[in-house]
C-alpha positions, 0 to 999 in steps of 0.5 A, spaced: 781 375 666 787 371 668 786 365 672 790 364 678 796 359 678 795 352 681 801 350 683 799 343 686 803 337 684 800 333 679 806 328 677 813 327 678 818 324 673 826 323 675 831 321 670 838 320 671 840 327 671 833 331 671 827 332 676 821 334 673 814 336 676 808 337 673 803 342 676 796 342 676 795 348 672 799 345 666 806 347 667 812 343 668 818 345 673 825 341 671 831 342 675 838 338 675 837 332 680 844 334 682 841 340 686 838 334 691 844 330 693 839 325 697 835 324 690 841 323 686 844 318 691 837 314 692 836 308 688 831 308 682 826 305 686 827 309 692 826 315 687 819 312 684 816 312 691 814 319 692 808 322 695 804 328 695 805 332 701 803 339 704 796 339 701 799 338 694 804 343 695 810 338 697 813 332 695 816 327 700 820 321 699 819 317 706 825 312 704 830 317 704 827 323 708 827 328 702 822 333 702 821 339 696 816 344 695 813 347 689 815 354 692 822 352 692 822 349 686 819 355 682 824 359 686 830 355 683 832 353 690 837 347 690 838 344 697 842 347 702 850 347 701 849 345 694 853 350 689 850 352 683 
């Protein structure tokens, strides 16, 4: 029997070039930080001040007004106007 995936956010890690989001079901989504210019241009301190939003399915950075969803991350969707 297959268990359904739990795509809620568990943890967020950001390096100089990668955004990694750990999900409750054990998966990790890693995407280039360059896909999200607001995060790329934020200070390390601003990047670390994130909060879980949208009943666990989103991430919000209040200081830089950035919001990402696990759905978009799983689709591999960069920010609008970013060429991959």
